[in-house]
N, C-alpha and C positions, 0 to 999 in steps of 0.2 A: 504493500500500499504506499502510495507516494504522499508527500505533505499535501494537506488539504488547503493550506492557506500560506501566503507569503506577505510580509509587511515590508513596504518600501517608503522610506521617509524623504519627503521632497521639500526643498527650500524655494518655494514658489509663491510670489506675490499674487493677490487677487486685485483685479482692477474693475472698478465701477465705471459706467459710461453714461453721462446725465444728458447728453445731446441725443434726442431720439429721431433726428432726420436721417433719411437714408444717405449715406456717404459713398457707399460702394455698391452701385446699382447692379454689376454682374454678379456679386455675391448674394444680393437680395434676390435676383432671379434663380439663382441655385437653391436659395431657401424656399422659394415658391415651387421649384420642381421637387424638392425633397417632400414637401407637404403632398403635392400631387401623386407621387410615386409610392406613397406608403402602401404596404401590402401585409396582410395578416398570415403569418406562417401556419396557423392552425387551420385556416379555412382555404387558402390559395393552393396548397399542396395537398395531395391525396395520400395520407399517411398509411392507409390500408393496403395499398398496392405492395405486393412482395418485392423484395430485392432480389436482383439476378444473381445466381450463384457465383458467376465470374464478374465481379464489380468492375474491374479495371483490366485492360489488355496488357499483360505483363510480357508478352512475347518478345518484345525488342530490347528489353534489358539484358545486357551481357550475363548477369548472374543467372538469369533464367534460360540460358543456353548452354549450361555447363553439365558435365556428367554428375556433379554433386546434385544439382536440382533434378535431373532426369532420374536419379536413383530414388526419389521420393515416391511414395505411393500416390495414387490419384487423390485420396482423401487429404494427405498431407499438402499436396500441391494447392488443393482448393483452400484448405485452411491458411496456408502462407499468403495467398493472394488476398484473402478476406482480411487477415490481420495486418498485412502491409498496407491496405487501403485504409483500414481503421487507424493505423499509426499516422499516415499522412494527413488524414482528415482531423485527427486529434491536434496536429500542429496547426492547422487552419482555426480550429476551435480556440486554442490558446492565444493565437495572434488576434482573433476577433475580441477576446476579452481584454487584451492589451490595448486594442483600439477604443474599446468602451471606456477604459480608464483614462487613457491620454485625452480622449475627446472631453471627458469631464473636466480634466484640468484645463484644457483650452477654453471652455466656457468661462472658467474663473479668470484665465491669465490674458487672453488676447485683448488688445486695447481698444478696439472698435466693436460697436454694438451688432453691426451686420454680421461680422464673423462670430460673435457669440451666439447669434440666433441660428446661423447655419451649423456650427458645432453642436449645438443643442439638438438640432434635428438629426445629426449624424449619430448622437448618442442613442437615439431610438433605433437607428438602423443597425447599429453595432449590437444592441441587445437582441434584435431580431436575429442577427447572424449567429450569435451565441446559441440562441434558442434551436435554430434549424440544424446547425452541426451537432449539437448535443443530442437531439432527437434521432438524427440520421445515424450517428455513430453507435449509440446504444441499441438501436435496431439492428445494426449490422454486426457488431461484436462488442468491443469495449473501449473506453477512453484511456489512451496511453499518457504517460507523463509528459510534461513539456520538454523539448530538446534543450540541452544547456546553452547552445548557442542562441536560440530564440530568447530564452530566459535573459541572457546577458543583453541582448538588444533591447528588449521591453524595458529592463532596468535601467539602462543608459538614457533611454528616451524619458522615462518617468522621473529620473533624477536630474534632469537638465534644469539648471536655473532660470533659463529664459524660455520664451514661447517659441522662437524660431527654430531651435533644434528639435522641439517637439513635432512642428509641422514637417520638417524635413525627414525626421526619423520615421514618423508614422504615415503621413500623408503622401510623401513621395517615395520613400524607400520600401516600407513595409507594405502599404496599399498597392504599390506598383508591382512588387514581387507577388502579391496576392492575385492581382489580375492576370498575370502571366501564368501562374501556377493553376488558377481556376480554368482558364482556358484550355491548358494543356490537359488537365484531367477530364474536363468536359469532352474533349475529343477522343480521349482513349477509354471513356467509361462506356460500359455496356448496360448500364442501369438508368431506366428512364427517369425514376424519382430523383436520382442524383444529378442528372443532366438539367432537369428542370428547376431544381433547387439551386444549382450553380448560376443558371441563367438569371434569376431574380437577384441573387447576390452580386453578380458581376455588373448589373445595371446600378446598383447602389454604390459599389466600389468605384466605378468610373466617374461618377459624380463627386466622391470624396477626393480623389486625386485632383480633379478640376478645382475643387474648393481650395486644396492646398496650394496648387500653383497661383491661383488669383490672389490669395491671401499673402503669400510670400513675395510676389513679384515686386512690389514697391518697397516692402520692408527690407528686402536684401539689398536694394539699391541705396537705401538710406543708411546702411550699416557702416560705421567707421571701418577703416582698413583692417585693424587688428581683429575686431568683431566678425568682419567679413571672412578673414582667413580661418578663424576659429570655427565657423560655420562650414566652410568648405572641408575643413579637417574632419568635423563631425559626420558630414554627409559621406565621405570616403570610408571612414571607420565603420559606419553603418553597413555600407555596401560590402566592405572587406569581410566582415563577420559572416555574411550570408553565403560566401563563396568557399566551397571545399577546395583546399589546397594540399598538396603532397609535400611534406617537410620531412627530411631525413627518411624518405620511404614510408612515411606514415601519413594517413589523412589528417587534416587539422581544420577546425572551424567547420562551416557548413552544418548540415543536418546529418549527424552521424548515429544519432540513437536508434535509428531504424534497424541497426544490426541486431538489436535485442529481439526484434520479431523472429529472426532465423532461429535463435535458441529455443523458442516456443515450439518449433516443430522438429527439434533435435538436431539443428545444425550449429555447432559451436564455433566461436571465433577461431579456435584452432583449426577446425575443418575448413573454414574459409581460407585461412592463411595457407594450409597445405594445398588447396586448390589453386591458389595464385602461384605458388611454387611450381606445380606441375603444369600449369597453363599460363605462361606469362602473356600470351596473346590475349587471354581474357582481361588481365589486369590493364593491358594497354587499351583495350576496347573499352573497358569501364572508364578510364581516365579521359579518353577521347570523348565518350558520351557526356561525362560530367562537364567538360570544357564547353561542348556545344549547347549543353542545356543551361549552364550558367549564363552563356552570352545570350540564348534565347529568352531567359527571364528578365534580362536588362534591356534588350534592344528596342522594344516597342514603346515603353512607357518612361522608365526610370532615366535612361541615358538622354533621350530628348528633353525631358522636363529639367534635369540637372543642367544641361546645356542653356535651356531657355532661362533658367534662373542665374546663369553664370556662376554655377558652383562647380561645373565641370569645364575648366577653362585652360589656358596655356599653362598655368601653375599646376593644376591637378591632373590633366589628361594623361601624362605618362603613368601615373599611378594607376588609373583604371585600364590603360593599355596592358600594363604589366599583369594586372589582376586577370585580364582575359576576357573582359565583358564587353569590349568594343569590337570583337572580332566579326560580328554580323552587322555592325551599325554602319550604314552608308551616308548618314547626314553630315 
């Protein structure tokens, strides 16, 4: 059993805004869209429909093309696919709770009323996302603990003393990653309920990222040089955490806790290590797929928005290029 709660202490000021005129019309329109697009998870989705036995298509993953995997019984293969999907969805669930918490902070801390109202609407969205992922995962299998890397990212965002890093960490990086990961899962899913669930969540997430970009655009321009560089550094650190890297032959950062799922069907860490030694081509294929997937996660949303905000610029671009997340970017 994992810990049921975590306390994070945050040195953040609350800001009241007494001028009730609309100052940011584009953000006010997003607030109107957020009200228009509200949906009820209990009635919009048909929770009575059964989940497909094979939730995700796992055939393209190198691990699932090895002798180690082929040696499993049909029942264990099915259990592994189900549990791996539950683990991935659990990370989405934990990320959505993180977004719920951070948006609550933004309602307090952002200096303008239009952004407070838009962030308040997003709080309701995030609560709904927590609800749908919790319901789906418990219907599928079980909720897995938060991955240590995701935990570090959420803590870093929560503990930021200023509101700008919270926007960057959550609205640009975390939500941008979520959009790419949701689209990827939607394409590879064979389950109608999950596909529909993700479609509704994606509509909300796209609005959240747009809100983050609009709220940050002028704020970043106004930052003094030192604080602008600190925000650039924070943005890269957040991205760096999310990318799996091989250091001294061992994976580092990224989402690595998924290996625990294999242990549940009788595949130990030493079994995987032995398979790597016997089949170095599998390890190479795994690393190549990881690199392409990392680039895919960043190319459509995160990188363009970081460039638009001038957080990915002449000073910081070499860092992202070395990280490998610009491989597919043509902008």
